[in-house]
C-alpha positions as a Markdown table, in Angstrom:
| # | Residue | x | y | z |
|---|---|---|---|---|
| 1 | Met | -63.0 | 76.8 | 8.6 |
| 2 | Pro | -63.2 | 80.4 | 7.5 |
| 3 | Thr | -64.5 | 80.4 | 3.9 |
| 4 | Gly | -64.3 | 83.4 | 1.7 |
| 5 | Ser | -66.5 | 84.2 | -1.3 |
| 6 | Phe | -65.0 | 83.8 | -4.7 |
| 7 | Asp | -63.9 | 87.2 | -6.0 |
| 8 | Gly | -62.8 | 86.3 | -9.5 |
| 9 | Gln | -59.3 | 85.1 | -8.8 |
| 10 | Tyr | -57.8 | 81.8 | -7.5 |
| 11 | Val | -55.4 | 81.9 | -4.5 |
| 12 | Trp | -52.8 | 79.3 | -5.2 |
| 13 | His | -50.5 | 80.0 | -2.2 |
| 14 | Pro | -50.5 | 77.0 | 0.2 |
| 15 | Ala | -51.0 | 79.3 | 3.2 |
| 16 | Ala | -54.6 | 79.7 | 1.9 |
| 17 | Asp | -56.5 | 81.5 | 4.7 |
| 18 | Asp | -53.9 | 81.0 | 7.4 |
| 19 | His | -53.0 | 84.7 | 7.2 |
| 20 | Gln | -50.4 | 84.4 | 9.9 |
| 21 | Leu | -48.6 | 81.8 | 7.8 |
| 22 | Ala | -48.9 | 84.0 | 4.7 |
| 23 | Arg | -47.3 | 87.0 | 6.5 |
| 24 | Ala | -44.6 | 84.7 | 7.9 |
| 25 | Cys | -43.8 | 83.5 | 4.3 |
| 26 | Val | -43.3 | 87.1 | 3.2 |
| 27 | Asp | -40.9 | 87.7 | 6.1 |
| 28 | Val | -39.0 | 84.5 | 5.2 |
| 29 | Lys | -38.6 | 85.8 | 1.7 |
| 30 | Ala | -37.2 | 89.0 | 3.2 |
| 31 | Gly | -34.8 | 87.1 | 5.4 |
| 32 | Arg | -36.7 | 87.5 | 8.7 |
| 33 | Tyr | -37.6 | 84.6 | 11.0 |
| 34 | Leu | -39.3 | 86.1 | 14.0 |
| 35 | Ser | -42.9 | 85.6 | 12.7 |
| 36 | Ser | -42.0 | 82.0 | 11.8 |
| 37 | Gln | -40.8 | 81.5 | 15.4 |
| 38 | Gln | -44.1 | 82.9 | 16.7 |
| 39 | Ile | -46.5 | 80.8 | 14.5 |
| 40 | Leu | -44.6 | 77.5 | 14.9 |
| 41 | Gly | -44.4 | 78.1 | 18.7 |
| 42 | Glu | -48.1 | 78.8 | 18.8 |
| 43 | Ala | -48.8 | 75.5 | 17.0 |
| 44 | Arg | -46.6 | 73.2 | 19.2 |
| 45 | His | -49.7 | 71.3 | 20.4 |
| 46 | Asp | -51.6 | 71.3 | 17.2 |
| 47 | Phe | -49.6 | 68.8 | 15.1 |
| 48 | Gly | -51.6 | 69.2 | 11.9 |
| 49 | Ile | -51.1 | 72.9 | 11.8 |
| 50 | Arg | -47.5 | 72.7 | 12.9 |
| 51 | Ala | -46.7 | 70.2 | 10.2 |
| 52 | His | -48.4 | 72.3 | 7.5 |
| 53 | Arg | -46.9 | 75.6 | 8.6 |
| 54 | Ser | -43.4 | 74.1 | 8.9 |
| 55 | Leu | -43.6 | 72.6 | 5.4 |
| 56 | Val | -44.9 | 75.8 | 3.7 |
| 57 | Leu | -42.3 | 77.9 | 5.5 |
| 58 | Ala | -39.5 | 75.4 | 4.5 |
| 59 | Ser | -40.6 | 75.7 | 0.9 |
| 60 | Glu | -40.0 | 79.4 | 1.1 |
| 61 | Ala | -36.7 | 79.1 | 3.0 |
| 62 | Ala | -35.1 | 76.2 | 1.1 |
| 63 | Asp | -33.2 | 78.4 | -1.3 |
| 64 | Ser | -31.8 | 80.7 | 1.3 |
| 65 | Asp | -29.7 | 80.4 | 4.5 |
| 66 | Leu | -32.5 | 81.5 | 6.8 |
| 67 | Ala | -33.0 | 78.2 | 8.5 |
| 68 | Glu | -29.3 | 77.7 | 9.2 |
| 69 | Arg | -29.0 | 81.3 | 10.4 |
| 70 | Trp | -32.0 | 81.0 | 12.7 |
| 71 | Leu | -30.7 | 77.8 | 14.2 |
| 72 | Gly | -27.3 | 79.4 | 14.8 |
| 73 | Glu | -28.6 | 82.6 | 16.3 |
| 74 | Glu | -31.6 | 81.3 | 18.4 |
| 75 | Pro | -31.5 | 77.5 | 18.7 |
| 76 | Gly | -34.7 | 76.0 | 19.8 |
| 77 | Pro | -37.3 | 73.4 | 18.8 |
| 78 | Asp | -39.0 | 75.6 | 16.2 |
| 79 | Ala | -35.7 | 76.6 | 14.5 |
| 80 | Ala | -34.7 | 72.9 | 14.6 |
| 81 | Leu | -37.9 | 71.9 | 13.0 |
| 82 | Leu | -37.6 | 74.4 | 10.2 |
| 83 | Trp | -34.0 | 73.3 | 9.5 |
| 84 | Ala | -35.2 | 69.7 | 9.4 |
| 85 | Arg | -37.9 | 70.6 | 6.9 |
| 86 | Val | -35.5 | 72.6 | 4.7 |
| 87 | Ala | -32.9 | 69.8 | 4.8 |
| 88 | Met | -35.7 | 67.3 | 3.8 |
| 89 | Leu | -36.8 | 69.4 | 0.9 |
| 90 | Arg | -33.3 | 69.9 | -0.4 |
| 91 | Thr | -32.7 | 66.1 | -0.3 |
| 92 | Leu | -35.9 | 65.4 | -2.1 |
| 93 | Arg | -35.1 | 67.9 | -4.8 |
| 94 | Ala | -31.6 | 66.4 | -5.2 |
| 95 | Ala | -33.0 | 62.9 | -5.4 |
| 96 | Asp | -35.5 | 63.9 | -8.1 |
| 97 | Ala | -32.8 | 65.5 | -10.1 |
| 98 | Gly | -30.4 | 62.6 | -9.8 |
| 99 | Asp | -27.9 | 64.8 | -8.0 |
| 100 | Pro | -24.7 | 62.9 | -7.0 |
| 101 | His | -24.7 | 64.8 | -3.6 |
| 102 | Thr | -28.1 | 63.2 | -2.6 |
| 103 | Gly | -26.4 | 60.8 | -0.2 |
| 104 | Thr | -24.6 | 63.6 | 1.7 |
| 105 | Leu | -27.8 | 65.7 | 1.8 |
| 106 | Leu | -29.7 | 62.7 | 3.1 |
| 107 | Gly | -27.3 | 62.3 | 6.0 |
| 108 | Ile | -27.7 | 66.0 | 6.8 |
| 109 | Ala | -31.4 | 65.7 | 6.8 |
| 110 | Asn | -31.5 | 62.6 | 9.0 |
| 111 | Ala | -29.3 | 64.4 | 11.5 |
| 112 | Ala | -31.5 | 67.5 | 11.4 |
| 113 | Cys | -34.7 | 65.4 | 11.9 |
| 114 | Glu | -33.2 | 63.6 | 14.9 |
| 115 | Arg | -32.1 | 66.9 | 16.4 |
| 116 | Ala | -35.6 | 68.3 | 16.1 |
| 117 | Ala | -37.1 | 65.2 | 17.5 |
| 118 | Arg | -34.9 | 65.4 | 20.6 |
| 119 | Met | -35.8 | 69.0 | 21.2 |
| 120 | Leu | -39.5 | 68.4 | 21.3 |
| 121 | Pro | -40.1 | 64.6 | 21.8 |
| 122 | Asp | -43.9 | 64.8 | 21.6 |
| 123 | Asp | -43.9 | 66.4 | 18.2 |
| 124 | Pro | -44.3 | 63.8 | 15.4 |
| 125 | Thr | -43.4 | 66.3 | 12.6 |
| 126 | Pro | -39.6 | 65.6 | 12.6 |
| 127 | Trp | -40.4 | 61.9 | 12.2 |
| 128 | Val | -42.8 | 62.7 | 9.4 |
| 129 | Ala | -40.0 | 64.6 | 7.7 |
| 130 | Gln | -37.9 | 61.4 | 7.9 |
| 131 | Leu | -40.8 | 59.4 | 6.5 |
| 132 | Ala | -40.8 | 61.7 | 3.4 |
| 133 | Leu | -37.2 | 60.6 | 2.8 |
| 134 | Ala | -38.0 | 56.9 | 3.1 |
| 135 | His | -38.1 | 56.3 | -0.7 |
| 136 | Val | -34.6 | 57.8 | -1.0 |
| 137 | Arg | -33.4 | 55.3 | 1.6 |
| 138 | Arg | -35.7 | 52.5 | 0.2 |
| 139 | Thr | -36.6 | 51.3 | 3.6 |
| 140 | Gly | -38.1 | 47.8 | 3.5 |
| 141 | Asp | -39.7 | 46.7 | 6.8 |
| 142 | Pro | -42.1 | 43.7 | 6.6 |
| 143 | Ala | -45.8 | 44.7 | 6.3 |
| 144 | Pro | -48.2 | 43.9 | 9.1 |
| 145 | His | -50.9 | 41.3 | 8.8 |
| 146 | Gly | -54.1 | 42.3 | 6.9 |
| 147 | Leu | -52.7 | 43.5 | 3.6 |
| 148 | Leu | -53.2 | 41.2 | 0.6 |
| 149 | Thr | -50.0 | 42.3 | -1.1 |
| 150 | Ala | -47.9 | 42.6 | 2.1 |
| 151 | Pro | -45.7 | 45.3 | 0.5 |
| 152 | Pro | -42.4 | 46.1 | 2.4 |
| 153 | Gly | -41.9 | 49.7 | 3.3 |
| 154 | Pro | -41.1 | 52.1 | 6.2 |
| 155 | Trp | -43.7 | 50.5 | 8.5 |
| 156 | Gln | -41.7 | 50.8 | 11.7 |
| 157 | Leu | -41.1 | 54.6 | 11.2 |
| 158 | Phe | -44.8 | 55.0 | 10.3 |
| 159 | Ala | -45.8 | 53.1 | 13.5 |
| 160 | Arg | -43.6 | 55.3 | 15.6 |
| 161 | Ile | -45.4 | 58.4 | 14.2 |
| 162 | Leu | -48.8 | 56.9 | 14.9 |
| 163 | Arg | -47.9 | 56.3 | 18.5 |
| 164 | Leu | -47.5 | 60.1 | 18.8 |
| 165 | Asp | -50.4 | 61.1 | 16.6 |
| 166 | Pro | -52.6 | 58.2 | 15.3 |
| 167 | Trp | -54.3 | 60.1 | 12.5 |
| 168 | Asn | -51.5 | 62.4 | 11.4 |
| 169 | Arg | -52.6 | 63.5 | 8.0 |
| 170 | Glu | -49.2 | 64.2 | 6.4 |
| 171 | Ala | -47.7 | 61.0 | 7.8 |
| 172 | His | -50.4 | 59.0 | 6.0 |
| 173 | His | -50.0 | 60.8 | 2.7 |
| 174 | Arg | -46.2 | 60.5 | 2.9 |
| 175 | Phe | -46.4 | 56.8 | 3.7 |
| 176 | Leu | -48.8 | 56.2 | 0.8 |
| 177 | Ala | -46.5 | 58.1 | -1.5 |
| 178 | Phe | -43.7 | 55.6 | -0.8 |
| 179 | Phe | -45.7 | 53.2 | -3.0 |
| 180 | Phe | -46.3 | 55.6 | -5.9 |
| 181 | Thr | -44.8 | 54.5 | -9.2 |
| 182 | Arg | -42.4 | 57.5 | -9.3 |
| 183 | Asn | -41.0 | 56.2 | -6.0 |
| 184 | Gly | -40.6 | 52.7 | -7.1 |
| 185 | Gly | -43.9 | 51.3 | -5.9 |
| 186 | Ser | -46.6 | 49.2 | -7.7 |
| 187 | Ala | -50.2 | 49.7 | -8.4 |
| 188 | Ser | -51.3 | 46.7 | -6.4 |
| 189 | Ala | -49.3 | 47.8 | -3.3 |
| 190 | Arg | -50.5 | 51.4 | -3.3 |
| 191 | Arg | -54.2 | 50.4 | -3.7 |
| 192 | Asp | -53.8 | 47.9 | -0.9 |
| 193 | Val | -52.1 | 50.4 | 1.4 |
| 194 | Ala | -54.6 | 53.2 | 0.6 |
| 195 | Ser | -57.5 | 50.8 | 1.3 |
| 196 | Phe | -55.9 | 49.6 | 4.5 |
| 197 | Leu | -55.2 | 53.1 | 5.8 |
| 198 | Gly | -58.5 | 54.6 | 4.7 |
| 199 | His | -60.7 | 51.9 | 6.2 |
| 200 | Arg | -58.9 | 52.1 | 9.6 |
| 201 | Ala | -59.4 | 55.8 | 9.9 |
| 202 | Pro | -62.6 | 57.3 | 11.5 |
| 203 | Ala | -65.4 | 57.9 | 9.1 |
| 204 | Ser | -65.1 | 61.6 | 9.8 |
| 205 | Ser | -61.4 | 61.8 | 8.9 |
| 206 | Pro | -60.1 | 63.1 | 5.6 |
| 207 | Leu | -57.9 | 60.0 | 5.5 |
| 208 | Arg | -60.9 | 58.2 | 4.1 |
| 209 | Leu | -60.1 | 60.1 | 0.9 |
| 210 | Leu | -56.7 | 58.3 | 0.5 |
| 211 | Pro | -58.1 | 55.8 | -2.2 |
| 212 | Leu | -59.1 | 58.8 | -4.3 |
| 213 | Val | -55.5 | 60.1 | -4.1 |
| 214 | Val | -54.4 | 56.8 | -5.6 |
| 215 | Leu | -57.0 | 57.0 | -8.3 |
| 216 | Ala | -55.7 | 60.5 | -9.4 |
| 217 | Glu | -52.1 | 59.3 | -9.1 |
| 218 | Glu | -52.9 | 56.4 | -11.5 |
| 219 | Tyr | -54.6 | 58.4 | -14.1 |
| 220 | Asp | -53.3 | 57.7 | -17.6 |
| 221 | Pro | -54.1 | 60.4 | -20.1 |
| 222 | Gly | -53.3 | 58.0 | -22.9 |
| 223 | Ser | -56.2 | 55.7 | -22.0 |
| 224 | Leu | -59.6 | 56.5 | -23.6 |
| 225 | Leu | -61.5 | 55.0 | -20.6 |
| 226 | Ala | -59.4 | 56.4 | -17.8 |
| 227 | Ser | -61.8 | 59.2 | -16.9 |
| 228 | Arg | -64.6 | 56.7 | -16.5 |
| 229 | Ala | -62.9 | 55.1 | -13.5 |
| 230 | Trp | -64.4 | 57.7 | -11.1 |
| 231 | Arg | -67.9 | 56.7 | -12.3 |
| 232 | Gln | -67.5 | 53.1 | -11.0 |
| 233 | Pro | -69.8 | 52.4 | -8.0 |
| 234 | His | -66.9 | 51.8 | -5.7 |
| 235 | Trp | -65.3 | 55.2 | -6.3 |
| 236 | Val | -68.6 | 57.0 | -6.3 |
| 237 | Thr | -69.3 | 55.4 | -2.9 |
| 238 | Thr | -65.9 | 56.4 | -1.6 |
| 239 | Ala | -66.4 | 60.0 | -2.7 |
| 240 | Met | -69.9 | 60.2 | -1.3 |
| 241 | Gly | -68.7 | 58.7 | 2.0 |
| 242 | Gly | -66.2 | 61.6 | 2.3 |
| 243 | Tyr | -68.9 | 64.1 | 1.4 |
| 244 | Lys | -71.4 | 62.8 | 3.9 |
| 245 | Ser | -69.0 | 62.0 | 6.8 |
| 246 | Trp | -66.0 | 64.2 | 6.5 |
| 247 | Phe | -67.1 | 67.3 | 4.6 |
| 248 | Pro | -69.5 | 68.5 | 7.4 |
| 249 | Glu | -66.6 | 68.3 | 9.8 |
| 250 | Ala | -64.4 | 70.5 | 7.6 |
| 251 | Ser | -66.4 | 73.6 | 8.5 |
| 252 | Gly | -65.0 | 73.4 | 12.0 |
| 253 | Tyr | -61.3 | 73.5 | 10.9 |
| 254 | Arg | -59.2 | 76.5 | 11.8 |
| 255 | Phe | -58.1 | 76.9 | 8.2 |
| 256 | Thr | -59.6 | 75.7 | 5.0 |
| 257 | Pro | -58.2 | 72.2 | 4.1 |
| 258 | Val | -57.8 | 73.1 | 0.5 |
| 259 | Leu | -56.0 | 70.0 | -0.8 |
| 260 | Asp | -58.5 | 67.5 | 0.8 |
| 261 | Leu | -61.4 | 69.5 | -0.4 |
| 262 | Ser | -59.9 | 69.6 | -3.9 |
| 263 | Tyr | -59.6 | 65.8 | -4.1 |
| 264 | Leu | -63.2 | 65.4 | -2.9 |
| 265 | Ala | -64.6 | 68.0 | -5.3 |
| 266 | His | -62.7 | 66.5 | -8.2 |
| 267 | Ala | -63.9 | 63.0 | -7.4 |
| 268 | Leu | -67.5 | 64.1 | -7.0 |
| 269 | Tyr | -67.5 | 65.9 | -10.3 |
| 270 | Met | -65.8 | 63.0 | -12.1 |
| 271 | Gly | -68.4 | 60.7 | -10.6 |
| 272 | Arg | -71.2 | 62.9 | -12.0 |
| 273 | Arg | -72.2 | 64.3 | -8.6 |
| 274 | Glu | -72.2 | 67.9 | -9.6 |
| 275 | Phe | -74.5 | 69.1 | -6.9 |
| 276 | Glu | -72.3 | 67.8 | -4.1 |
| 277 | Ala | -69.1 | 68.9 | -6.0 |
| 278 | Arg | -70.6 | 72.4 | -6.1 |
| 279 | Glu | -71.0 | 72.5 | -2.3 |
| 280 | Val | -67.4 | 71.5 | -1.8 |
| 281 | Leu | -66.1 | 74.1 | -4.3 |
| 282 | Val | -68.2 | 76.8 | -2.6 |
| 283 | Ala | -66.6 | 75.8 | 0.8 |
| 284 | Met | -63.1 | 76.2 | -0.7 |
| 285 | Gly | -63.8 | 79.9 | -1.6 |
| 286 | Pro | -61.1 | 81.3 | -3.7 |
| 287 | Tyr | -58.4 | 78.9 | -2.5 |
| 288 | Ala | -56.9 | 76.3 | -4.9 |
| 289 | Ser | -54.3 | 73.6 | -5.0 |
| 290 | Arg | -52.6 | 72.3 | -8.1 |
| 291 | Met | -53.5 | 68.7 | -7.3 |
| 292 | Pro | -55.6 | 66.9 | -8.4 |
| 293 | Trp | -56.5 | 69.3 | -11.2 |
| 294 | Ser | -53.0 | 69.2 | -12.8 |
| 295 | Val | -53.5 | 65.5 | -13.5 |
| 296 | Phe | -55.8 | 66.5 | -16.4 |
| 297 | Gly | -53.8 | 69.5 | -17.7 |
| 298 | Asp | -53.3 | 73.1 | -16.6 |
| 299 | Pro | -54.7 | 73.2 | -13.0 |
| 300 | Gly | -56.3 | 76.6 | -13.4 |
| 301 | Glu | -58.0 | 75.6 | -16.7 |
| 302 | Gln | -59.3 | 72.4 | -15.2 |
| 303 | Leu | -60.6 | 74.0 | -12.0 |
| 304 | Thr | -62.3 | 76.6 | -14.1 |
| 305 | Lys | -63.9 | 73.9 | -16.3 |
| 306 | Val | -65.3 | 72.1 | -13.2 |
| 307 | Arg | -66.6 | 75.3 | -11.6 |
| 308 | Arg | -68.3 | 76.4 | -14.8 |
| 309 | Ala | -69.9 | 72.9 | -15.1 |
| 310 | Cys | -71.2 | 73.3 | -11.5 |
| 311 | Gly | -72.7 | 76.7 | -12.2 |
| 312 | Leu | -70.1 | 78.6 | -10.2 |
| 313 | Pro | -68.3 | 81.9 | -11.1 |
| 314 | Val | -64.9 | 81.6 | -12.8 |
| 315 | Pro | -62.0 | 84.0 | -13.4 |
| 316 | Ala | -62.5 | 86.5 | -16.1 |
| 317 | Gln | -60.7 | 85.6 | -19.3 |
């Protein structure tokens, strides 16, 4: 994990220190897809990087015809994946906006995901894209044994992905998000699912942080005691477990796992573990994500507040 020193400004772009991805994003904005083809092709056997790169590229391409044009001019598994991701994002945006065309867009996205899956059968990413759409379809498979609340959800699709990639990061986060309130889920279900998924993951996996994602998702700014939740022994133990078992592994990543580090740093700080939070923030360098800081207000202001409290430099006013 290449870490850069903090030079006085946050870098919010999701490409972070994946400089190839950052350059490809610039090309996408300019209507060029060759660099996208190169970096997605290079990542065909690294599913985590392939998933991340395809999602970031799709967010840049969703408002243009680049994905459709690439697929038409040079069809292949990488073009098909970007098109699936773009179709997924367009469907999610339409669903969030209550667009009457959501059903049509969902059909297009499902067909795009199936096409991408056929072109590269070992890649779980097209199925992860379908999983992201599960709350639009409201899939309701019975839950497996071992969950107290037994919440119905897209369990069969999730299991299919895990057969291809057992610890797929995005799949776990997408699956958990199915049970968020904004997607029609309940607090008991998402806590149950987060605990179930987190405990089955290896101790050195960032998936152990999933309960902390739920804690941030449930934050109620109107509650006077809400901020104290992170100080409860259970949550401090969860955060310290991630610090001791996963954080040392993050230094070996090809690129800085900004979002996971952000959730960990936030939970440590909220649990009054400023020393450990400082170490995580230093490892992040200048790179920043809007979650979980935005839960408490402006993400830049919140991150600056935490960095200052941990004795770290902050952007000039």
